[in-house]
Backbone as CSV, one residue per row, in Angstrom:
resi,resn,N_x,N_y,N_z,CA_x,CA_y,CA_z,C_x,C_y,C_z
1,MET,21.259,24.976,9.402,20.195,24.543,8.496,19.510,25.758,7.890
2,GLU,19.269,25.745,6.589,18.687,26.882,5.899,17.187,26.973,6.149
3,ILE,16.664,28.196,5.903,15.257,28.461,6.165,14.347,27.561,5.338
4,ASP,14.682,27.368,4.046,13.816,26.557,3.201,13.767,25.101,3.665
5,GLN,14.884,24.611,4.207,14.907,23.249,4.730,14.019,23.137,5.968
6,LEU,14.075,24.153,6.824,13.215,24.162,8.008,11.739,24.213,7.632
7,LEU,11.446,24.958,6.568,10.066,25.050,6.110,9.560,23.694,5.621
8,VAL,10.409,22.952,4.904,10.012,21.636,4.410,9.781,20.680,5.577
9,ILE,10.696,20.694,6.531,10.537,19.828,7.712,9.258,20.178,8.456
10,GLY,9.002,21.484,8.588,7.782,21.925,9.249,6.535,21.481,8.502
11,PHE,6.606,21.523,7.168,5.466,21.094,6.354,5.204,19.602,6.527
12,ILE,6.276,18.799,6.526,6.119,17.351,6.706,5.497,17.052,8.070
13,ALA,5.981,17.762,9.101,5.445,17.563,10.447,3.981,17.989,10.513
14,LEU,3.652,19.112,9.879,2.270,19.604,9.883,1.354,18.642,9.141
15,PHE,1.828,18.144,8.017,1.033,17.201,7.228,0.731,15.947,8.037
16,ALA,1.734,15.436,8.736,1.540,14.241,9.561,0.575,14.531,10.712
17,ALA,0.730,15.715,11.332,-0.134,16.070,12.457,-1.586,16.243,12.025
18,VAL,-1.796,16.917,10.894,-3.158,17.119,10.386,-3.795,15.782,10.003
19,SER,-2.995,14.893,9.418,-3.500,13.561,9.061,-3.946,12.802,10.301
20,GLY,-3.189,12.971,11.385,-3.592,12.358,12.641,-4.853,12.990,13.197
21,TYR,-4.941,14.323,13.108,-6.114,15.040,13.617,-7.377,14.647,12.856
22,LEU,-7.245,14.441,11.543,-8.383,14.061,10.714,-8.670,12.566,10.793
23,GLN,-7.899,11.852,11.613,-8.057,10.409,11.832,-7.801,9.593,10.566
24,LEU,-6.954,10.144,9.694,-6.458,9.368,8.570,-5.329,8.464,9.046
25,LEU,-4.642,8.929,10.087,-3.543,8.177,10.687,-3.728,8.125,12.198
26,LYS,-3.336,7.024,12.803,-3.246,6.959,14.255,-1.972,7.684,14.688
27,PRO,-1.812,7.999,15.975,-0.599,8.704,16.408,0.683,8.014,15.969
28,SER,0.754,6.699,16.092,1.957,5.980,15.663,2.129,6.085,14.152
29,GLY,1.009,6.105,13.426,1.063,6.242,11.976,1.533,7.621,11.563
30,ALA,1.121,8.653,12.309,1.551,10.014,12.007,3.062,10.150,12.196
31,PHE,3.587,9.545,13.254,5.024,9.600,13.491,5.781,8.852,12.399
32,ALA,5.271,7.680,12.017,5.906,6.908,10.948,5.839,7.653,9.626
33,ALA,4.725,8.356,9.371,4.587,9.134,8.143,5.589,10.290,8.117
34,PHE,5.837,10.901,9.278,6.824,11.980,9.353,8.218,11.453,8.994
35,LEU,8.591,10.321,9.559,9.901,9.741,9.261,9.997,9.336,7.791
36,THR,8.927,8.755,7.270,8.910,8.355,5.864,9.092,9.567,4.964
37,GLY,8.362,10.629,5.272,8.481,11.860,4.496,9.877,12.453,4.563
38,MET,10.484,12.407,5.716,11.847,12.947,5.881,12.855,12.169,5.037
39,PHE,12.754,10.846,5.071,13.688,10.013,4.301,13.513,10.235,2.794
40,ILE,12.259,10.309,2.363,11.998,10.493,0.935,12.466,11.880,0.481
41,TRP,12.211,12.881,1.284,12.675,14.242,0.945,14.195,14.302,0.906
42,ALA,14.862,13.643,1.860,16.326,13.648,1.892,16.903,13.027,0.626
43,GLY,16.253,11.993,0.121,16.790,11.303,-1.041,16.323,11.837,-2.371
44,PHE,15.080,12.347,-2.434,14.506,12.710,-3.729,13.927,14.121,-3.781
45,GLY,14.088,14.874,-2.710,13.631,16.253,-2.729,12.118,16.387,-2.722
46,LEU,11.640,17.562,-3.127,10.214,17.842,-3.100,9.436,16.961,-4.070
47,ASN,10.052,16.587,-5.200,9.353,15.729,-6.148,9.025,14.367,-5.535
48,GLY,9.938,13.851,-4.721,9.672,12.599,-4.028,8.508,12.728,-3.061
49,LEU,8.462,13.863,-2.349,7.352,14.103,-1.430,6.027,14.217,-2.173
50,LEU,6.046,14.887,-3.315,4.827,15.026,-4.104,4.315,13.664,-4.564
51,LEU,5.233,12.805,-4.980,4.838,11.477,-5.433,4.206,10.678,-4.303
52,MET,4.835,10.699,-3.136,4.264,10.000,-1.983,2.936,10.643,-1.573
53,GLY,2.853,11.966,-1.719,1.616,12.665,-1.387,0.453,12.237,-2.258
54,VAL,0.718,11.992,-3.546,-0.330,11.516,-4.459,-0.877,10.182,-3.967
55,PHE,0.026,9.290,-3.570,-0.414,8.000,-3.040,-1.225,8.178,-1.768
56,PHE,-0.694,8.939,-0.829,-1.351,9.056,0.469,-2.720,9.711,0.355
57,LEU,-2.803,10.793,-0.416,-4.068,11.513,-0.520,-5.132,10.687,-1.238
58,THR,-4.754,10.061,-2.349,-5.755,9.275,-3.079,-6.201,8.061,-2.279
59,SER,-5.261,7.390,-1.623,-5.630,6.203,-0.839,-6.496,6.586,0.358
60,SER,-6.188,7.721,0.981,-6.979,8.171,2.129,-8.388,8.563,1.706
61,LEU,-8.497,9.272,0.581,-9.816,9.666,0.091,-10.639,8.451,-0.312
62,LEU,-9.994,7.489,-0.964,-10.721,6.291,-1.385,-11.175,5.453,-0.194
63,SER,-10.392,5.480,0.889,-10.792,4.710,2.071,-12.068,5.278,2.693
64,ARG,-12.312,6.586,2.468,-13.536,7.214,2.985,-14.664,7.216,1.954
65,TYR,-14.332,6.902,0.707,-15.324,6.928,-0.360,-16.359,5.821,-0.153
66,LYS,-17.642,6.231,-0.135,-18.757,5.299,0.092,-18.489,4.404,1.301
67,SER,-18.097,5.060,2.391,-17.721,4.327,3.608,-18.876,3.509,4.179
68,LYS,-20.115,3.954,3.953,-21.262,3.205,4.465,-21.335,1.810,3.850
69,ARG,-20.984,1.727,2.558,-21.028,0.428,1.882,-19.858,-0.461,2.285
70,LYS,-18.882,0.134,2.975,-17.700,-0.622,3.378,-17.719,-1.008,4.854
71,GLU,-18.810,-0.686,5.533,-18.855,-0.933,6.974,-18.670,-2.412,7.320
72,HIS,-19.111,-3.291,6.439,-18.984,-4.724,6.723,-17.535,-5.181,6.757
73,LEU,-16.623,-4.377,6.174,-15.218,-4.760,6.157,-14.624,-4.792,7.554
74,GLY,-15.245,-4.053,8.465,-14.765,-4.071,9.838,-14.837,-5.444,10.467
75,GLU,-15.735,-6.289,9.923,-15.852,-7.654,10.426,-14.779,-8.571,9.833
76,LEU,-14.234,-8.170,8.672,-13.266,-9.016,7.980,-11.827,-8.620,8.260
77,HIS,-11.563,-7.316,8.279,-10.195,-6.832,8.363,-9.743,-6.618,9.794
78,GLU,-8.445,-6.793,9.975,-7.877,-6.680,11.318,-7.878,-5.241,11.813
79,LYS,-7.681,-4.276,10.879,-7.539,-2.877,11.266,-8.534,-2.014,10.510
80,GLY,-8.764,-0.790,11.051,-9.694,0.138,10.433,-9.019,1.015,9.394
81,SER,-9.710,2.100,9.001,-9.206,2.960,7.935,-8.088,3.890,8.405
82,ALA,-8.045,4.214,9.701,-6.956,5.045,10.233,-5.703,4.181,10.362
83,ARG,-4.652,4.561,9.633,-3.466,3.709,9.529,-2.523,3.893,10.718
84,ASP,-2.000,2.769,11.237,-1.000,2.832,12.310,0.397,2.761,11.689
85,TRP,1.424,2.690,12.538,2.805,2.731,12.043,3.116,1.534,11.147
86,ALA,2.545,0.379,11.473,2.834,-0.816,10.681,2.260,-0.693,9.274
87,GLN,1.080,-0.120,9.158,0.484,0.072,7.840,1.262,1.093,7.021
88,VAL,1.732,2.151,7.683,2.550,3.146,6.980,3.857,2.520,6.519
89,ALA,4.471,1.732,7.392,5.729,1.069,7.024,5.515,0.047,5.922
90,ALA,4.382,-0.637,5.953,4.104,-1.653,4.941,4.000,-1.055,3.556
91,ASN,3.377,0.118,3.457,3.156,0.749,2.164,4.245,1.745,1.778
92,GLY,4.884,2.347,2.770,5.884,3.376,2.467,7.292,3.046,2.910
93,GLY,7.467,1.885,3.554,8.782,1.532,4.081,9.839,1.369,3.002
94,THR,9.486,0.710,1.904,10.450,0.506,0.816,10.832,1.840,0.193
95,ALA,9.858,2.728,0.023,10.135,4.058,-0.525,11.048,4.843,0.405
96,ALA,10.813,4.722,1.722,11.665,5.412,2.691,13.095,4.886,2.637
97,LEU,13.245,3.573,2.518,14.577,2.981,2.396,15.279,3.457,1.123
98,ALA,14.512,3.601,0.046,15.079,4.109,-1.205,15.571,5.541,-1.038
99,GLY,14.802,6.344,-0.304,15.215,7.719,-0.047,16.496,7.783,0.752
100,LEU,16.580,6.961,1.785,17.789,6.936,2.609,18.979,6.460,1.791
101,ALA,18.780,5.427,0.970,19.864,4.900,0.146,20.346,5.923,-0.863
102,ASN,19.413,6.672,-1.464,19.802,7.674,-2.458,20.500,8.862,-1.811
103,PHE,20.149,9.131,-0.564,20.821,10.211,0.178,22.266,9.829,0.486
104,ILE,22.458,8.569,0.863,23.794,8.097,1.219,24.645,7.850,-0.021
105,SER,24.053,7.215,-1.025,24.806,6.860,-2.237,23.918,7.065,-3.469
106,PRO,23.868,8.291,-4.005,22.972,8.604,-5.123,23.180,7.689,-6.324
107,ASP,22.069,7.179,-6.850,22.106,6.299,-8.015,20.704,6.276,-8.617
108,PRO,20.578,6.332,-9.940,19.252,6.321,-10.581,18.406,5.102,-10.217
109,ILE,19.046,4.036,-9.798,18.295,2.827,-9.486,17.355,3.025,-8.302
110,TRP,17.704,3.931,-7.391,16.861,4.154,-6.212,15.557,4.839,-6.595
111,LEU,15.580,5.603,-7.690,14.336,6.210,-8.168,13.388,5.133,-8.675
112,ILE,13.944,4.115,-9.318,13.134,2.974,-9.756,12.461,2.316,-8.551
113,VAL,13.239,2.112,-7.488,12.711,1.495,-6.274,11.590,2.349,-5.689
114,LEU,11.821,3.652,-5.611,10.802,4.564,-5.082,9.507,4.462,-5.873
115,ALA,9.611,4.623,-7.182,8.418,4.686,-8.022,7.657,3.362,-8.039
116,ILE,8.376,2.258,-8.181,7.707,0.954,-8.252,7.048,0.608,-6.922
117,SER,7.722,0.866,-5.825,7.135,0.518,-4.526,5.860,1.312,-4.269
118,ILE,5.853,2.592,-4.640,4.650,3.405,-4.452,3.562,2.985,-5.440
119,ALA,3.952,2.660,-6.678,2.979,2.188,-7.665,2.318,0.899,-7.193
120,SER,3.108,0.003,-6.619,2.573,-1.254,-6.102,1.609,-1.008,-4.951
121,ALA,2.001,-0.130,-4.023,1.136,0.187,-2.882,-0.155,0.835,-3.349
122,ASN,-0.047,1.737,-4.326,-1.242,2.422,-4.818,-2.157,1.465,-5.569
123,ALA,-1.558,0.583,-6.360,-2.352,-0.400,-7.099,-3.134,-1.296,-6.147
124,ASP,-2.468,-1.764,-5.100,-3.127,-2.640,-4.130,-4.217,-1.900,-3.367
125,THR,-3.942,-0.649,-2.988,-4.920,0.131,-2.234,-6.152,0.432,-3.071
126,TRP,-5.943,0.839,-4.317,-7.085,1.130,-5.182,-7.912,-0.128,-5.426
127,ALA,-7.233,-1.263,-5.607,-7.947,-2.520,-5.814,-8.814,-2.857,-4.596
128,SER,-8.254,-2.628,-3.409,-8.981,-2.950,-2.175,-10.146,-2.003,-1.935
129,GLU,-9.893,-0.698,-2.104,-10.900,0.300,-1.769,-12.007,0.408,-2.810
130,LEU,-11.686,0.163,-4.076,-12.701,0.260,-5.126,-13.274,-1.108,-5.499
131,GLY,-12.413,-2.140,-5.445,-12.878,-3.474,-5.794,-14.017,-3.953,-4.920
132,VAL,-14.008,-3.527,-3.658,-15.052,-3.963,-2.726,-16.412,-3.384,-3.097
133,LEU,-16.420,-2.351,-3.949,-17.676,-1.734,-4.380,-18.231,-2.366,-5.643
134,SER,-17.498,-3.331,-6.179,-17.922,-3.991,-7.413,-19.240,-4.738,-7.229
135,ARG,-20.073,-4.706,-8.253,-21.312,-5.483,-8.212,-21.016,-6.976,-8.343
136,GLN,-19.881,-7.260,-8.946,-19.470,-8.652,-9.142,-18.793,-9.175,-7.881
137,GLN,-19.217,-10.296,-7.379,-18.606,-10.883,-6.194,-17.225,-11.433,-6.562
138,PRO,-16.212,-11.172,-5.737,-14.854,-11.624,-6.071,-14.688,-13.131,-5.971
139,VAL,-13.653,-13.612,-6.636,-13.357,-15.048,-6.651,-12.002,-15.284,-6.002
140,SER,-11.916,-16.231,-5.111,-10.648,-16.580,-4.469,-9.722,-17.225,-5.494
141,ILE,-8.471,-16.754,-5.550,-7.529,-17.361,-6.493,-6.994,-18.687,-5.967
142,LYS,-7.380,-19.028,-4.749,-6.947,-20.293,-4.152,-7.989,-21.389,-4.365
143,SER,-9.236,-21.062,-4.143,-10.305,-22.065,-4.251,-11.134,-21.907,-5.522
144,PHE,-10.963,-20.745,-6.196,-11.746,-20.412,-7.396,-13.248,-20.365,-7.100
145,LYS,-13.575,-20.095,-5.839,-14.971,-19.957,-5.442,-15.254,-18.502,-5.071
146,MET,-16.504,-18.101,-5.206,-16.884,-16.751,-4.815,-16.772,-16.598,-3.305
147,VAL,-16.242,-15.456,-2.888,-16.042,-15.181,-1.467,-16.593,-13.788,-1.163
148,PRO,-16.792,-13.454,0.108,-17.307,-12.121,0.452,-16.380,-11.004,-0.034
149,ARG,-16.955,-9.884,-0.411,-16.172,-8.730,-0.837,-15.236,-8.288,0.284
150,GLY,-13.995,-7.992,-0.066,-13.013,-7.578,0.927,-12.131,-8.703,1.425
151,THR,-12.377,-9.921,0.966,-11.564,-11.061,1.381,-10.184,-10.988,0.736
152,SER,-9.142,-11.152,1.534,-7.774,-11.155,1.002,-7.571,-12.366,0.106
153,GLY,-6.822,-12.160,-0.999,-6.552,-13.266,-1.902,-7.652,-13.520,-2.905
154,ALA,-8.531,-12.528,-3.103,-9.619,-12.668,-4.067,-9.545,-11.544,-5.092
155,VAL,-10.075,-11.801,-6.280,-10.018,-10.809,-7.362,-11.393,-10.653,-8.010
156,SER,-11.568,-9.475,-8.613,-12.749,-9.208,-9.433,-12.283,-8.374,-10.616
157,GLY,-13.096,-8.333,-11.665,-12.732,-7.554,-12.833,-12.590,-6.079,-12.515
158,PHE,-13.520,-5.543,-11.732,-13.488,-4.121,-11.377,-12.282,-3.810,-10.495
159,GLY,-11.994,-4.714,-9.552,-10.847,-4.504,-8.676,-9.537,-4.535,-9.439
160,THR,-9.438,-5.432,-10.427,-8.230,-5.517,-11.244,-8.039,-4.253,-12.072
161,ALA,-9.130,-3.727,-12.625,-9.057,-2.483,-13.389,-8.647,-1.321,-12.488
162,ALA,-9.174,-1.303,-11.259,-8.808,-0.256,-10.306,-7.330,-0.345,-9.946
163,SER,-6.823,-1.569,-9.819,-5.409,-1.783,-9.533,-4.539,-1.198,-10.639
164,ALA,-4.901,-1.469,-11.884,-4.145,-0.949,-13.021,-4.186,0.575,-13.042
165,ALA,-5.346,1.151,-12.725,-5.478,2.609,-12.716,-4.602,3.230,-11.626
166,GLY,-4.563,2.590,-10.467,-3.726,3.103,-9.378,-2.252,3.079,-9.737
167,SER,-1.824,2.022,-10.421,-0.424,1.917,-10.814,-0.074,2.913,-11.907
168,VAL,-0.952,3.077,-12.876,-0.654,3.989,-13.988,-0.601,5.442,-13.501
169,LEU,-1.402,5.780,-12.491,-1.355,7.138,-11.945,0.029,7.444,-11.385
170,ILE,0.576,6.519,-10.603,1.898,6.737,-10.009,2.979,6.698,-11.089
171,ALA,2.854,5.811,-12.051,3.840,5.718,-13.124,3.904,7.022,-13.918
172,LEU,2.744,7.557,-14.284,2.711,8.807,-15.049,3.187,9.990,-14.217
173,THR,2.767,10.026,-12.960,3.173,11.133,-12.088,4.672,11.128,-11.856
174,SER,5.236,9.958,-11.568,6.682,9.881,-11.328,7.461,10.199,-12.595
175,GLY,6.968,9.729,-13.747,7.637,10.044,-15.001,7.660,11.535,-15.271
176,TYR,6.538,12.197,-14.977,6.465,13.648,-15.175,7.363,14.402,-14.199
177,LEU,7.295,14.023,-12.923,8.065,14.738,-11.902,9.570,14.606,-12.099
178,PHE,10.002,13.426,-12.551,11.440,13.175,-12.654,11.947,13.158,-14.095
179,GLY,11.080,13.517,-15.040,11.512,13.659,-16.419,11.940,12.362,-17.079
180,GLU,11.241,11.265,-16.773,11.583,9.974,-17.362,10.733,9.698,-18.606
181,GLY,11.231,8.813,-19.477,10.578,8.524,-20.741,9.533,7.431,-20.683
182,PRO,8.899,7.151,-21.832,7.812,6.163,-21.903,8.200,4.767,-21.438
183,ALA,9.398,4.299,-21.792,9.813,2.943,-21.405,9.934,2.839,-19.888
184,TRP,10.478,3.864,-19.277,10.625,3.902,-17.810,9.250,3.904,-17.160
185,ILE,8.344,4.725,-17.673,6.989,4.812,-17.132,6.264,3.482,-17.263
186,LEU,6.408,2.837,-18.429,5.763,1.540,-18.647,6.286,0.497,-17.666
187,SER,7.586,0.527,-17.399,8.180,-0.428,-16.458,7.611,-0.237,-15.062
188,VAL,7.513,1.014,-14.629,6.957,1.295,-13.303,5.513,0.801,-13.220
189,PHE,4.745,1.068,-14.271,3.349,0.620,-14.302,3.244,-0.898,-14.191
190,LEU,4.013,-1.609,-15.007,3.921,-3.076,-15.031,4.367,-3.700,-13.717
191,PHE,5.456,-3.193,-13.145,5.922,-3.750,-11.875,4.991,-3.359,-10.728
192,GLY,4.336,-2.199,-10.852,3.345,-1.823,-9.849,2.179,-2.793,-9.838
193,VAL,1.690,-3.143,-11.029,0.612,-4.121,-11.145,1.085,-5.489,-10.662
194,ALA,2.335,-5.840,-11.005,2.881,-7.130,-10.564,2.935,-7.210,-9.042
195,GLY,3.293,-6.097,-8.404,3.325,-6.075,-6.943,1.957,-6.295,-6.339
196,ALA,0.926,-5.696,-6.950,-0.437,-5.880,-6.449,-0.906,-7.323,-6.654
197,LEU,-0.539,-7.921,-7.790,-0.892,-9.320,-8.037,-0.190,-10.243,-7.042
198,LEU,1.084,-9.927,-6.741,1.809,-10.710,-5.747,1.139,-10.590,-4.389
199,ASP,0.663,-9.400,-4.072,-0.054,-9.183,-2.819,-1.266,-10.098,-2.721
200,THR,-1.985,-10.240,-3.835,-3.153,-11.119,-3.859,-2.754,-12.574,-3.640
201,LEU,-1.682,-12.993,-4.305,-1.202,-14.376,-4.146,-0.788,-14.658,-2.703
202,LEU,-0.020,-13.748,-2.136,0.424,-13.934,-0.751,-0.757,-13.893,0.212
203,GLY,-1.724,-13.026,-0.088,-2.915,-12.954,0.753,-3.692,-14.251,0.756
204,ALA,-3.663,-14.943,-0.383,-4.401,-16.202,-0.489,-3.672,-17.371,0.151
205,TYR,-2.332,-17.370,0.046,-1.593,-18.589,0.413,-0.795,-18.513,1.720
206,ILE,-0.335,-17.339,2.113,0.485,-17.317,3.335,-0.058,-16.405,4.428
207,GLN,-0.949,-15.480,4.092,-1.485,-14.595,5.119,-2.376,-15.379,6.071
208,ALA,-2.243,-15.084,7.345,-3.034,-15.785,8.356,-4.519,-15.491,8.193
209,GLY,-5.314,-16.534,8.180,-6.762,-16.398,8.124,-7.389,-17.095,9.317
210,PHE,-8.446,-16.509,9.844,-9.074,-17.036,11.055,-10.570,-17.223,10.839
211,LYS,-11.174,-18.044,11.685,-12.611,-18.265,11.629,-13.193,-18.075,13.022
212,CYS,-14.293,-17.363,13.057,-14.976,-17.152,14.332,-15.580,-18.478,14.812
213,VAL,-15.305,-18.821,16.049,-15.787,-20.105,16.578,-17.275,-20.057,16.899
214,ARG,-17.828,-18.847,16.893,-19.254,-18.724,17.209,-20.118,-18.591,15.952
215,CYS,-19.708,-17.697,15.029,-20.551,-17.460,13.847,-19.947,-18.007,12.553
216,ASN,-18.743,-18.585,12.651,-18.064,-19.206,11.501,-17.640,-18.216,10.416
217,LEU,-17.591,-16.931,10.727,-17.145,-15.930,9.752,-15.649,-16.055,9.527
218,PHE,-15.205,-16.033,8.264,-13.775,-16.015,7.944,-13.295,-14.578,8.052
219,THR,-12.244,-14.343,8.830,-11.814,-12.990,9.144,-10.303,-12.930,9.345
220,GLU,-9.773,-11.699,9.390,-8.362,-11.494,9.716,-8.179,-11.181,11.196
221,LYS,-9.287,-11.047,11.898,-9.245,-10.646,13.304,-8.845,-11.801,14.214
222,LEU,-8.164,-11.452,15.295,-7.782,-12.445,16.298,-8.929,-12.752,17.250
223,THR,-9.885,-11.834,17.325,-11.080,-12.068,18.143,-12.317,-11.662,17.345
224,HIS,-13.416,-12.345,17.583,-14.690,-12.021,16.938,-15.813,-12.566,17.799
225,CYS,-16.905,-11.840,17.839,-18.014,-12.220,18.735,-17.516,-12.348,20.168
226,SER,-16.569,-11.466,20.520,-16.000,-11.418,21.881,-15.270,-12.690,22.270
227,MET,-14.825,-13.475,21.274,-14.109,-14.715,21.545,-12.890,-14.826,20.628
228,PRO,-11.825,-15.505,21.090,-10.664,-15.717,20.223,-11.055,-16.519,18.993
229,THR,-10.536,-16.134,17.841,-10.831,-16.867,16.615,-9.859,-18.037,16.447
230,LYS,-10.184,-18.923,15.534,-9.357,-20.102,15.272,-8.642,-19.928,13.934
231,GLN,-7.319,-20.092,13.935,-6.576,-19.962,12.688,-6.864,-21.158,11.783
232,VAL,-7.200,-20.859,10.516,-7.553,-21.935,9.588,-6.694,-21.926,8.318
233,SER,-5.853,-20.896,8.149,-4.997,-20.840,6.968,-3.812,-19.920,7.214
234,GLY,-2.771,-20.077,6.375,-1.616,-19.188,6.431,-0.721,-19.395,7.635
235,PHE,0.137,-18.395,7.840,1.102,-18.425,8.940,0.749,-17.353,9.964
236,THR,0.872,-17.714,11.207,0.383,-16.864,12.296,0.907,-15.437,12.237
237,ARG,2.182,-15.269,11.975,2.798,-13.942,12.037,2.692,-13.160,10.721
238,ILE,2.092,-13.754,9.721,1.964,-13.077,8.427,0.583,-12.435,8.341
239,ASN,0.504,-11.162,8.701,-0.763,-10.450,8.567,-0.737,-9.586,7.300
240,ASN,-1.748,-8.784,7.106,-1.861,-7.986,5.886,-0.725,-6.986,5.735
241,ASP,-0.234,-6.439,6.849,0.877,-5.483,6.788,2.145,-6.148,6.265
242,VAL,2.420,-7.350,6.731,3.607,-8.081,6.261,3.479,-8.386,4.781
243,VAL,2.294,-8.801,4.357,2.055,-9.108,2.945,2.258,-7.865,2.081
244,ASN,1.741,-6.732,2.542,1.902,-5.488,1.783,3.367,-5.097,1.635
245,PHE,4.126,-5.213,2.719,5.540,-4.844,2.653,6.299,-5.771,1.710
246,ILE,6.076,-7.073,1.834,6.763,-8.038,0.970,6.456,-7.751,-0.495
247,SER,5.215,-7.434,-0.786,4.796,-7.203,-2.168,5.469,-5.960,-2.753
248,CYS,5.432,-4.862,-2.018,6.070,-3.622,-2.493,7.575,-3.813,-2.647
249,PHE,8.185,-4.447,-1.660,9.630,-4.652,-1.677,10.025,-5.578,-2.825
250,SER,9.283,-6.655,-3.012,9.600,-7.632,-4.067,9.450,-7.019,-5.447
251,ALA,8.382,-6.238,-5.652,8.189,-5.581,-6.944,9.352,-4.638,-7.245
252,ALA,9.808,-3.902,-6.214,10.940,-2.991,-6.400,12.223,-3.752,-6.717
253,ILE,12.431,-4.886,-6.062,13.625,-5.700,-6.328,13.602,-6.233,-7.756
254,MET,12.423,-6.655,-8.226,12.309,-7.116,-9.606,12.639,-5.996,-10.585
255,GLY,12.197,-4.791,-10.255,12.520,-3.639,-11.092,13.997,-3.337,-11.100
256,MET,14.640,-3.472,-9.954,16.092,-3.273,-9.867,16.823,-4.292,-10.733
257,ALA,16.370,-5.542,-10.689,17.007,-6.595,-11.466,16.910,-6.296,-12.958
258,LEU,15.744,-5.856,-13.409,15.580,-5.529,-14.829,16.452,-4.346,-15.210
259,TYR,16.547,-3.370,-14.324,17.374,-2.191,-14.574,18.829,-2.587,-14.795
260,HIS,19.309,-3.521,-13.980,20.700,-3.976,-14.119,20.914,-4.767,-15.414
261,ILE,19.897,-5.568,-15.772,20.002,-6.379,-16.984,20.052,-5.489,-18.228
262,LEU,19.206,-4.471,-18.233,19.140,-3.588,-19.394,20.215,-2.505,-19.354
């Protein structure tokens, strides 16, 4: 193995370790991030790592942005801001698979999968992290009623704009890094937004939702007020991580289908 390859591997390992030390990732998340980085580097080189780095850094910074105003989310969401292996796999698993596929059998279509899956993950993350700061209370796409900020399956104007901004950032960055044209960039942007919208739909209709038997709070947690919660919607095994993975993967598959058609 050449020196430059060892340096890249060392950098990926250091990045994962520092992320764990800074509590951006849990230990399992740091290990999953290392594997994800290795697969993406194997398939797409340093440009692939840079693209994933843009997603990871912006999403991590946004998760800490105005954290005091987001403290109430701990009552709604199953997990905290430090990502575990499942969260890393949910957002980066499709990109990692694209890297492995491109390493084994190089094809331009895998770059589409990489870019769209990351655009979708970034769009959803920006919508979640910034949308919750909106002055406008979100509306459930299932009941069309106002719901607490941070509720899965709900939208707001500010959150939707943040979603579009997150997708366009990845679309422009990937287009620049890989030398792709305007039509390619536009496709990545649109499918990234589509993935985030699909995430919202799945969050509303199939993601498991629970209610605290003591305070009646609607939450993603299995326990609340020191008591087991009662499932009131969705499917038991479909949590936010599963929804995120399905959304990123589905958006990438739609992009692959369009690529073949055109």
